[in-house]
C-alpha positions, 0 to 999 in steps of 0.5 A: 471478536468483532469484524473491525477487530479482525481488520485492525489485526490484519492491517497491523500485520501488513504494517509489521511486514512492510517494516520487515521488508524494507528496514535496513536496506540501502537505496541500491537494494530498495531499487534493484529489479531482479530483471528488466520487467520485475518490480523493485522493493521500493515499487512494491511497497510504494504501490501497496501503500498507494492502493491502501491509501486510495481505496480506504480514503475513497471508502471513508470519504477522506483525502488521501494521505499521499496528498493531504500530508505532502507525501507526494512532494516528499517522494518527488516521483515523476508520475501523475499526482493520484497514480497508484501504480496500477497497470504500470509498464516496466518504464513506469516501474523504473520511475519509482525510485526511493532512496530511503527505507524510512520514507517508505515506512513513514508513508505506510505508517501514516496511511496505516494510522488513517486506515485504523482510525477509520476501521475502529469507528465501523459497525457491522452495518457499515461493512454492508455499505456499497462503495463501488457499483462498477462491479457485479455484484456491487462491492461492499465496504467489507469486501473492499477492505478485505480486497485491499488486505489481500492485495497488500499481503501479496505485494509485501510478500513479493517485496520480501522475496525480492529483498532476498533475491537481491541480497543474495545476488 
């Protein structure tokens, strides 16, 4: 099995979990926050998708799906165009309100497709390419892709947990 096959499988698992975390939820459940400083399912899924979109597009030399396919306009959030949610305050988290599970999964699916298209074309040598020199040691493409996977899996797990909390309340 090649590394790109493992990455493809891992990103496909994120897609499955994103769908499981949001499908069938009403806007009230999507946007509910268990406490004033907690994240909603909407924010968590939007954020993990934005991070994947931002980081993979940057590494691939592509435009973000958020901008190239007008997802920014479809979401209509009162945030800067390239905002990914990183470092959001509670007030900014509250600005991410999504009224449709289909909007969240549609955006994730579009990012997923761009990610897989990129990953399928990779060679082992490509994974060694430095994509971020701001860190010590510099970040390779392989490390960046695994970092995005880790972040996404944590956030989709959080979304599933928040879903459960809100539905049981």
